[in-house]
One Martini backbone bead per residue (centre of mass of N, CA, C, O) as a GRO file, in nm:
protein
  101
    1UNK     BB    1  11.414  10.516   6.069
    2UNK     BB    2  11.579  10.237   6.082
    3UNK     BB    3  11.760  10.029   5.942
    4UNK     BB    4  11.785   9.731   5.861
    5UNK     BB    5  11.908   9.447   5.936
    6UNK     BB    6  12.171   9.259   5.876
    7UNK     BB    7  12.180   8.926   5.710
    8UNK     BB    8  12.467   8.910   5.669
    9UNK     BB    9  12.773   8.750   5.751
   10UNK     BB   10  12.909   8.918   5.507
   11UNK     BB   11  13.049   9.165   5.362
   12UNK     BB   12  12.991   9.370   5.095
   13UNK     BB   13  13.159   9.450   4.802
   14UNK     BB   14  13.194   9.690   4.584
   15UNK     BB   15  13.212   9.499   4.277
   16UNK     BB   16  13.333   9.465   3.957
   17UNK     BB   17  13.290   9.139   3.806
   18UNK     BB   18  13.340   8.907   3.593
   19UNK     BB   19  13.075   8.682   3.464
   20UNK     BB   20  12.988   8.348   3.433
   21UNK     BB   21  12.670   8.177   3.352
   22UNK     BB   22  12.553   7.854   3.441
   23UNK     BB   23  12.283   7.675   3.318
   24UNK     BB   24  12.099   7.433   3.321
   25UNK     BB   25  12.053   7.326   2.988
   26UNK     BB   26  12.299   7.517   2.882
   27UNK     BB   27  12.546   7.604   2.652
   28UNK     BB   28  12.540   7.908   2.711
   29UNK     BB   29  12.663   8.169   2.865
   30UNK     BB   30  12.621   8.422   3.084
   31UNK     BB   31  12.689   8.758   3.095
   32UNK     BB   32  12.863   8.976   3.342
   33UNK     BB   33  12.832   9.154   3.660
   34UNK     BB   34  12.909   9.253   3.954
   35UNK     BB   35  12.806   9.468   4.221
   36UNK     BB   36  12.873   9.258   4.446
   37UNK     BB   37  13.088   9.101   4.712
   38UNK     BB   38  13.147   8.784   4.888
   39UNK     BB   39  13.207   8.491   5.043
   40UNK     BB   40  12.866   8.395   4.999
   41UNK     BB   41  12.824   8.626   4.760
   42UNK     BB   42  12.606   8.805   4.512
   43UNK     BB   43  12.537   9.065   4.271
   44UNK     BB   44  12.348   9.052   3.962
   45UNK     BB   45  12.290   9.252   3.696
   46UNK     BB   46  11.957   9.228   3.543
   47UNK     BB   47  11.673   9.240   3.324
   48UNK     BB   48  11.696   8.903   3.336
   49UNK     BB   49  11.609   8.731   3.585
   50UNK     BB   50  11.635   8.461   3.769
   51UNK     BB   51  11.504   8.229   3.942
   52UNK     BB   52  11.445   8.097   4.229
   53UNK     BB   53  11.668   7.825   4.280
   54UNK     BB   54  11.868   7.839   4.074
   55UNK     BB   55  12.113   7.658   3.934
   56UNK     BB   56  12.469   7.729   3.939
   57UNK     BB   57  12.761   7.832   3.749
   58UNK     BB   58  13.063   8.006   3.819
   59UNK     BB   59  13.283   8.263   3.667
   60UNK     BB   60  13.532   8.444   3.816
   61UNK     BB   61  13.716   8.749   3.746
   62UNK     BB   62  14.018   8.799   3.946
   63UNK     BB   63  14.225   8.903   3.773
   64UNK     BB   64  14.415   8.603   3.721
   65UNK     BB   65  14.156   8.474   3.851
   66UNK     BB   66  13.957   8.177   3.832
   67UNK     BB   67  13.636   8.125   3.970
   68UNK     BB   68  13.468   7.824   4.090
   69UNK     BB   69  13.105   7.822   4.136
   70UNK     BB   70  12.851   7.707   4.330
   71UNK     BB   71  12.507   7.808   4.292
   72UNK     BB   72  12.223   8.016   4.399
   73UNK     BB   73  11.924   8.170   4.381
   74UNK     BB   74  11.788   8.395   4.619
   75UNK     BB   75  11.709   8.647   4.434
   76UNK     BB   76  11.442   8.833   4.250
   77UNK     BB   77  11.461   9.139   4.050
   78UNK     BB   78  11.284   9.298   3.845
   79UNK     BB   79  11.501   9.460   3.625
   80UNK     BB   80  11.776   9.413   3.813
   81UNK     BB   81  11.828   9.114   3.967
   82UNK     BB   82  12.062   8.891   4.159
   83UNK     BB   83  12.086   8.696   4.431
   84UNK     BB   84  12.379   8.508   4.537
   85UNK     BB   85  12.450   8.182   4.653
   86UNK     BB   86  12.702   8.015   4.782
   87UNK     BB   87  12.799   7.648   4.793
   88UNK     BB   88  13.071   7.591   4.620
   89UNK     BB   89  13.443   7.572   4.668
   90UNK     BB   90  13.754   7.632   4.655
   91UNK     BB   91  13.997   7.723   4.869
   92UNK     BB   92  14.115   7.942   4.682
   93UNK     BB   93  13.855   8.101   4.648
   94UNK     BB   94  13.820   8.171   4.946
   95UNK     BB   95  14.082   8.335   4.968
   96UNK     BB   96  14.028   8.539   4.750
   97UNK     BB   97  13.774   8.661   4.886
   98UNK     BB   98  13.906   8.745   5.160
   99UNK     BB   99  14.100   8.962   5.017
  100UNK     BB  100  13.874   9.182   4.939
  101UNK     BB  101  13.796   9.303   5.241
   0.00000   0.00000   0.00000
């Protein structure tokens, strides 16, 4: 049986990048790391995933650059993690992510 077709427009790169996750109405960020990363999203492993459609603000640390990204939880896998879809970011962040592929 062939693998399911790829749904993503951009290939995700297996890459652990430190991330701070800010959820609305929370004062303290959640900290973690990406499992993979692309121009339009990432996967963050967590044993306590967030619900689908949760609005987030992310800070990704790539080398010397800190990327600020507005995002939404796209998938929630119990005790595994979250698929995150990027919604808005600065042009510099877009260029930084394009350079990863």
